[in-house]
C-alpha positions as CSV (number, residue, x, y, z in Angstrom):
1,M,0.0,0.0,0.0
2,V,1.3,3.4,-1.1
3,V,0.0,6.9,-0.4
4,V,0.5,9.5,-3.1
5,F,-0.1,13.1,-1.9
6,L,-1.7,14.8,-4.9
7,G,-2.6,17.9,-3.0
8,T,-1.1,19.1,0.3
9,G,-2.3,22.7,0.5
10,G,-5.5,24.4,1.5
11,P,-7.9,27.0,0.1
12,R,-5.3,29.7,-0.6
13,P,-3.4,29.8,-4.0
14,A,0.0,29.3,-2.5
15,G,1.7,26.8,-4.9
16,R,0.3,23.6,-3.5
17,A,-2.7,21.7,-4.9
18,A,-5.6,21.5,-2.4
19,S,-6.2,18.4,-0.3
20,C,-6.1,15.1,-2.0
21,N,-4.6,11.7,-1.2
22,L,-4.4,8.7,-3.5
23,V,-4.1,5.2,-2.1
24,I,-2.4,2.7,-4.4
25,I,-2.8,-1.1,-3.7
26,H,-0.3,-3.4,-5.5
27,G,0.4,-0.7,-8.1
28,R,-3.3,0.0,-8.8
29,P,-4.7,3.4,-7.9
30,R,-7.9,2.5,-5.9
31,L,-9.0,5.2,-3.5
32,L,-9.0,8.9,-3.2
33,V,-9.4,10.6,0.2
34,D,-10.7,14.1,-0.7
35,S,-10.3,15.7,-4.1
36,G,-9.4,19.4,-3.9
37,S,-8.5,21.8,-6.6
38,G,-5.3,20.8,-8.5
39,A,-5.5,17.1,-7.8
40,F,-6.6,16.4,-11.4
41,T,-3.5,18.2,-12.7
42,R,-1.1,16.4,-10.3
43,L,-2.5,13.0,-11.6
44,G,-1.6,14.0,-15.1
45,E,1.9,15.2,-14.1
46,L,2.6,11.9,-12.4
47,G,1.2,9.9,-15.3
48,I,-1.1,7.9,-13.0
49,G,-3.9,6.1,-14.8
50,L,-7.5,6.1,-13.4
51,R,-8.8,2.8,-14.7
52,D,-8.8,1.1,-11.3
53,L,-10.0,4.1,-9.3
54,D,-13.5,3.4,-7.9
55,I,-13.7,4.8,-4.4
56,I,-13.8,8.5,-3.3
57,L,-13.8,9.2,0.4
58,L,-14.7,12.8,1.4
59,T,-13.8,14.0,4.9
60,H,-16.0,17.0,4.5
61,L,-17.6,19.2,1.8
62,H,-15.4,22.3,1.7
63,I,-14.3,23.4,-1.7
64,D,-10.7,22.7,-1.2
65,H,-11.5,19.1,-0.5
66,T,-14.1,18.4,-3.2
67,A,-13.6,20.8,-6.2
68,D,-11.9,18.2,-8.5
69,V,-14.5,15.4,-7.9
70,P,-16.3,16.1,-11.2
71,S,-13.0,16.3,-13.2
72,I,-11.8,13.0,-11.9
73,I,-15.1,11.2,-12.4
74,K,-15.3,12.5,-16.0
75,A,-11.7,11.5,-16.7
76,R,-12.2,8.1,-15.3
77,A,-15.3,7.6,-17.5
78,M,-13.2,8.5,-20.6
79,T,-10.6,5.7,-20.0
80,Q,-12.9,2.8,-21.1
81,E,-16.1,1.8,-22.8
82,D,-17.4,-0.6,-20.0
83,P,-19.6,1.0,-17.3
84,V,-17.9,2.6,-14.4
85,H,-19.2,2.3,-10.8
86,F,-18.0,4.6,-8.0
87,L,-18.5,4.3,-4.3
88,M,-18.5,7.8,-2.7
89,T,-18.8,8.4,1.0
90,G,-18.8,11.5,3.2
91,P,-20.6,13.1,6.1
92,A,-24.3,13.5,6.6
93,G,-25.6,17.1,6.2
94,K,-26.1,19.8,8.8
95,G,-26.8,23.5,8.7
96,D,-25.5,25.1,5.5
97,Y,-23.9,21.8,4.4
98,P,-25.8,19.2,2.4
99,S,-25.4,15.5,3.0
100,T,-22.9,13.8,0.7
101,T,-25.8,12.1,-1.2
102,R,-27.4,15.5,-1.8
103,F,-24.0,16.9,-2.8
104,A,-23.7,14.1,-5.5
105,E,-27.3,14.8,-6.7
106,L,-26.6,18.5,-7.1
107,L,-23.6,17.6,-9.3
108,F,-24.6,14.5,-11.2
109,G,-28.3,13.8,-10.5
110,Q,-31.2,14.6,-12.8
111,G,-31.1,18.4,-13.4
112,G,-27.7,18.6,-11.6
113,A,-24.9,20.9,-12.7
114,W,-23.1,18.0,-14.6
115,T,-25.8,15.4,-15.3
116,Y,-24.2,14.8,-18.7
117,V,-21.1,13.3,-17.1
118,K,-22.9,10.1,-16.3
119,T,-23.3,9.3,-20.0
120,F,-20.3,11.2,-21.5
121,G,-17.9,8.3,-22.3
122,A,-18.6,5.2,-20.3
123,R,-21.8,5.1,-18.4
124,V,-21.2,6.1,-14.8
125,T,-23.1,5.0,-11.7
126,L,-22.6,6.3,-8.2
127,E,-23.2,4.6,-4.9
128,V,-23.2,7.3,-2.3
129,K,-23.2,6.8,1.5
130,D,-23.8,9.4,4.2
131,L,-21.7,8.7,7.3
132,P,-22.7,9.5,10.9
133,I,-21.6,12.8,12.3
134,D,-22.6,12.3,15.9
135,L,-19.4,12.3,18.0
136,A,-21.0,9.7,20.3
137,T,-20.7,7.1,17.5
138,G,-17.4,5.2,17.6
139,P,-15.2,3.9,14.8
140,T,-17.1,1.8,12.3
141,Q,-16.1,-0.4,9.3
142,I,-18.2,0.9,6.4
143,F,-16.9,-1.2,3.5
144,Q,-14.6,-4.1,2.5
145,T,-13.7,-4.7,-1.2
146,P,-13.6,-8.2,-2.6
147,D,-9.8,-7.9,-2.7
148,G,-9.6,-7.2,1.1
149,I,-9.4,-3.4,1.4
150,K,-11.2,-2.3,4.6
151,I,-12.4,1.2,5.1
152,L,-13.3,2.5,8.6
153,T,-14.6,5.9,9.7
154,V,-15.5,8.0,12.7
155,A,-17.2,11.3,13.2
156,T,-14.8,14.2,13.9
157,H,-15.4,18.0,14.2
158,H,-14.4,20.9,11.9
159,G,-16.2,23.9,13.2
160,D,-19.7,24.1,11.7
161,A,-18.8,21.7,8.8
162,P,-19.8,18.0,9.3
163,A,-16.6,16.0,9.1
164,V,-15.3,12.4,9.3
165,A,-11.9,10.7,9.4
166,Y,-10.9,7.5,7.6
167,R,-8.7,4.5,8.2
168,I,-7.7,2.3,5.3
169,E,-6.5,-1.2,6.1
170,Y,-5.0,-3.7,3.7
171,G,-3.3,-6.9,4.9
172,D,-1.5,-6.0,8.1
173,K,-1.0,-2.3,7.2
174,S,-3.1,0.7,7.8
175,V,-3.2,4.5,7.1
176,T,-5.4,7.0,8.9
177,F,-6.5,10.4,7.4
178,S,-7.6,13.0,9.9
179,G,-9.2,15.5,7.5
180,D,-9.6,19.0,8.8
181,I,-10.2,18.6,12.6
182,D,-10.5,20.8,15.6
183,P,-9.8,19.6,19.2
184,L,-13.4,18.5,19.7
185,G,-12.8,15.6,17.3
186,L,-9.4,14.5,18.5
187,E,-10.7,11.8,21.0
188,N,-12.6,10.0,18.1
189,L,-9.6,10.3,15.8
190,T,-7.3,8.8,18.5
191,K,-9.7,5.8,18.7
192,L,-9.8,5.3,14.9
193,A,-6.0,5.7,14.5
194,T,-4.9,3.4,17.4
195,G,-2.0,1.3,16.2
196,T,-2.0,2.8,12.7
197,D,1.2,2.5,10.6
198,L,0.8,6.0,9.0
199,L,-1.2,8.9,10.4
200,V,-1.8,11.7,7.8
201,F,-2.7,14.8,9.8
202,N,-4.0,18.1,8.5
203,C,-1.9,20.9,10.0
204,A,-3.3,24.3,9.2
205,V,-2.4,26.4,12.3
206,L,0.5,27.2,14.6
207,D,0.3,26.7,18.4
208,P,-1.7,29.5,19.9
209,P,-1.6,32.5,19.5
210,G,0.4,32.1,16.2
211,S,-2.6,31.9,13.9
212,P,-5.8,33.9,13.6
213,A,-8.1,33.1,16.6
214,E,-11.0,31.9,14.5
215,L,-8.9,29.1,12.9
216,Y,-8.6,27.3,16.2
217,T,-12.4,26.6,16.0
218,R,-11.7,24.5,12.9
219,H,-8.2,23.1,13.3
220,S,-5.9,21.5,15.8
221,P,-2.5,23.1,16.7
222,P,0.8,21.1,16.5
223,K,1.0,20.4,20.2
224,R,-2.3,18.6,20.1
225,I,-1.3,16.7,16.9
226,G,1.8,15.4,18.8
227,E,-0.4,14.3,21.7
228,V,-2.7,12.4,19.4
229,A,0.1,10.7,17.5
230,K,1.6,9.6,20.9
231,A,-1.8,8.4,22.3
232,C,-2.7,6.4,19.2
233,G,0.8,4.9,18.8
234,A,1.1,5.9,15.1
235,R,4.3,4.5,13.7
236,Q,4.7,7.4,11.2
237,L,3.3,10.9,11.1
238,I,3.0,13.1,8.0
239,L,1.5,16.6,8.0
240,T,-0.5,17.9,5.1
241,H,-3.0,20.7,4.3
242,I,-0.1,23.1,4.9
243,P,-0.6,26.9,4.6
244,P,2.3,29.3,4.1
245,L,2.4,30.3,7.8
246,V,3.0,26.6,8.8
247,D,5.3,26.0,5.9
248,K,7.6,28.9,7.1
249,A,7.6,27.6,10.7
250,R,8.5,24.0,10.0
251,A,11.2,23.8,12.7
252,K,8.9,25.3,15.4
253,V,6.0,23.0,14.3
254,S,8.2,19.9,14.4
255,A,9.6,20.8,17.8
256,S,6.1,21.3,19.2
257,I,4.9,17.9,17.9
258,R,8.1,16.0,19.0
259,A,7.8,17.5,22.5
260,A,4.7,15.2,22.9
261,D,5.3,12.4,20.4
262,Q,9.1,12.0,20.4
263,E,8.9,10.8,16.8
264,T,10.0,12.0,13.4
265,V,7.6,14.4,11.7
266,Q,7.4,14.8,7.9
267,F,5.9,17.5,5.9
268,A,4.0,16.3,2.8
269,E,4.7,17.8,-0.6
270,D,2.6,17.5,-3.8
271,K,3.4,14.3,-5.7
272,M,5.2,12.7,-2.7
273,R,4.9,8.9,-2.6
274,V,5.0,7.2,0.8
275,P,4.9,3.4,1.3
276,V,2.9,2.3,4.3
277,Q,5.3,0.3,6.3
């Protein structure tokens, strides 16, 4: 199992593509975790084919995590003549945020913005699942492919945006993706990530008061990231969703995380490939 970081930035145009992680199993690209702006371009730059990609896991529905979903689905449909079936999962809706099923309907359903995509090239069908967003719900396995890929999820917290985290297991290896997460969701993430081989953690703020106050209602600071990594026993920690402020303070961020975790911290870069070991 290999993770390819297609997008390691956030909503600002700062040189990184927005959030997107590709999971490759035995050389076959199988799963996307989020699909933000620029991921489609990174796939082309890497020369990665889409023929085996059939699962899209969305941590939440912010633009910088979902904008390239239509581009990737359309490109996948144009790689073959046989019908294409996607599994898409994401959080249930709340407030200003639709459920993931409604999100898909607005894009590809009858009368949706891009209804044509389902018959442009190979015929496309979508199986969309809304995941629980109640923090009282513990980690749950939601899917297992015939070839043994297991997908688990848990509700997290990202300000007012419904959010979930994912754990992908294959054989005896696992990788856990935090998504954007504030401190209210860290207990659930720790449960999901217990014993994981690779923890991919979104790091969008500095320790207080280094970032704008409002961002701490949506994101977790480095010290808390280190505490989670230690508590769950993650064997490897990689930071992604990196804004310029964090990028410029790598030494300080790393030191803060290591103070709690005592482990090596890596910063993801677009197009970086990491074997799950």
